[in-house]
Residue, then its C-alpha position, 0 to 999 in steps of 0.5 A: m567522486v563517489g559521495d558517502p551515505k553516512s555524511s548524506k541525510v534522507s527527509m521523507l514526506v507522506t501525508n498519513e501516520v507512517t506506522h502502517d505504511s509498509r512501504v514507507l518503513k522499508e525504504a527508510a530502513a533499506l536507506a537506514r542500512l546503507g548508512f544514509q541519515v533518514t527522517i520521515l515526516g508525518l501527518d497524525r490524522k487520529g491524533t493517536s501517534p507519537l510525535v517522535d517515533e524512534r526506530e532501528g537506523f531512522v526517526a520519524y516525526h508526526c505533526r498533528e493535524w489541526r482537530f478543527g481541519r479534521w472536524l472539517r474535513n469529515r463534513r458531508s458538506l463540500p465547501l466544508n470538506f474543501l475547507g478542511k483539506a485546505l487547512k491539513a494542507l496548510r498544516f502539512f506545508l508548515f510542518s514540511c518547511k522542517a524537512k533537511g537533507d541532501i535528498i527530499h524523498a516525496h511519497d505519493l501525489d499529496a506530499l509531492p508539492f511539499g517535497f518539491l519546495a523543501a528540495r528547492r529550499c534545501r537545494a536538494k535532490l527530489v525523489y517522487d516516490s508514487h505509489e499509485l496513479a493518484v489523480e485517478q483517485w478523483v475518477q472513481g465513483a464520480a460522475p464524469g466531468s464532475f471533477t475535470v478542473p481539479i484533475t486537470i490542475l493536479s495532472r499538471l502540478e505532477g507532470y510539472i514536478a515529476s519532470r523536475a525530480e531527480a528521480v521518479i518511482t513506482v510500484n509496477e510496469s503499467i503505471a510506470q508505462e502511463l506515468a511516463r505516457r502522461y508526462p515528459i519524464a523518462p520511464p520511472l524506476i519500478l519498485r514493487n511492494c515486496a515483502p521481507l522475507r525476515q520479519e522484525g518484532g516478536r511473534a505473533p499469535f497463531l491465527k486461529d487461536l485467536l479466532g478459537l477454531p479448530a486446526p483442521d478449519r481452512v481459513v481465507i484470509h484479506t489484509g488491508d484497509l476495509n474500504p470501497r475504493g476499488r476492494a470487492l469486500k462485499e462480494l468476497i463475503l457473499a461467496f461464502r454462501h456458496l462455500l462450506g466448513i470455510h471462514l472469512v478473516f478480515l484483518g484491517e479496519g475502515a470506512m466499510e467495517r459497520e457496513l461488511r458486518e451488517l451484511t455478514r449478519r443479514e446473510g447468517m454467517e458470523s460464525r464463519v465471517h471475522f473481524l480482526k484489527p489491523v496489526l504492525p507491519g512487522d507482526l503482518i506475515s507471521t500472523i497471516t501464515g495461520a491461514d490457508l489462502a489469501a484473498v487479493m480482491i480488486k475491482p478493475h473499474g473505476s479507474l485506471n488505478n484499479l485496473y493497474s493495481l499491484p497491492n501489498k496483499l499480494f507480496e504479503a501473502i507470497a512471503a507467508g507461504l499463502p496460495v492466493v485467489a485473486s483477481d484476473l487484472p493485469e499486474i496481479g494476473k501476470v504475478v499469479r500466472t508466472y509464479e502459477i501460485g493462485i487461482l485467478c477469478d471475476p471479483e464482481d461475480p461471488q459465484d466464481i470467487a467462491r469457485a476459485i476457492e474450491e479450486a485453490l483448496l483441492p489437495d493436488r493443486y494446493r500442494a503445487f501452490q505451495e512448491n511454487l511459492k517457494r520460488a515466488q519467495r526467492e525472487l520476490s522479496w524486498e531484500k531483493e527488490s531494495e537493491k534497485l533502490v540501493v543503486l538509485y541513491q548511490r547515484l544519486i550522492g554519487a552525481s554532481g550537485 
C-alpha cells in the first residue's frame, strides 16, 4: 500500500547556515508542498543565524559551531586547522543526533556520515544528495599526492555509505556518470539546480537604482561566492580593460573580495566594477533582472568538479531572462548550445571574455538570445525539475520498510 506523505517525516542534514543554500530550501519546500513533515538541521558557522527558522511548510534548526573550534579552523597552521575541523564535525555529530524521521536526506559528503548514523538509529531510509564531486575539492590547488591518504579515506567512506543509501541524487549527467563509475551504485537521479519561475519574497530594488546607474548603461552580473575555487573572477575583471561603457557587478561575498577590490583599484575601474552584498534566494531573480548579461565563469583546471560544473548562476540567469557569457565546459556548454542563450568563451583569457561580452550584446544576437530564453525557462524551471524529486519520494514511502 502506498504511504501517505502527511504521515511521513523527513530530516535534512546540511553543514551550512541553510539561508542561502537554494538547493536545500527548494527541495524542502517541494517535499513540504507534497505533504511531508520536513525539518532541516544546519550548522551555523558564523554565529549569526537564528536557532529556529520557521518557513512556509518546514522548519530549519541551527546549531552554533563552537567558537574555539571556529578559531582553530581559521588558523593557517595545518594541525590547528585540522583540530578545528574535527571539533566542527563533533559539534555537528552531536546536533545530528536530534534527527528523526522516516527518511534522512544528507546534503553532500560532509553531512553523509552523520546522515548514515541517524538513518541507522531511526531505522529510516537514507537519501544522499551529492551537490558536487566532493572528494575533488581536496585535489584543487594542492600539490600532487599531498592529500592521497585523506582522499582515499573519503572516497571509500563515500562509496561505502552511498552503496547503502536507498537513493543517490546529484546535479548533472557528468557527475552522475562519474559517481556510478567510482562506486557500486546505480546511476544517481539527476536533479538539476533549476531556478523557480515564481519567486517568493518581496520585490527587490531595481539593480541600476542600487548602483545609481543611468538606464541605458549595460550591466554584466556575476552572482555567487567570491572564492578562488574554480572561479575566473580576476580574469573577468581584466576583461573589462577591453570594454568601454559596460559595468560589471559582483553580487556576493567571500575570501577573494578584498583581492578583487584591490585589482579593480589598480586597474582604475572602480567606476565600472561594483560589489554588492548577496541577497536572499527569494529576492535574487528580481534583483538580477536589472542586468543585461550574466557571467558564468568557471575554470576547468584543478579538478573534475570544476570541469563538470553546472552552477546555480546559469539557471538563475535563465529564470531572470538574461543571456549569458559562459565557460565552454561540458555541462555548461551543453545547456548554452542546446537553447542558444549566449556566447561561450575561454574563462582564462580576459580578451576572449571581452569578445564574448561584445558579441552577446550585438542587437540582433541579443534579441535572438532573449527569444530563446523563453523556451529555456519553460523547460528548465524548478517547478518542472522538482517533479523527479516528488516521484522519488513517493517511491520511497511506498516501498516496504
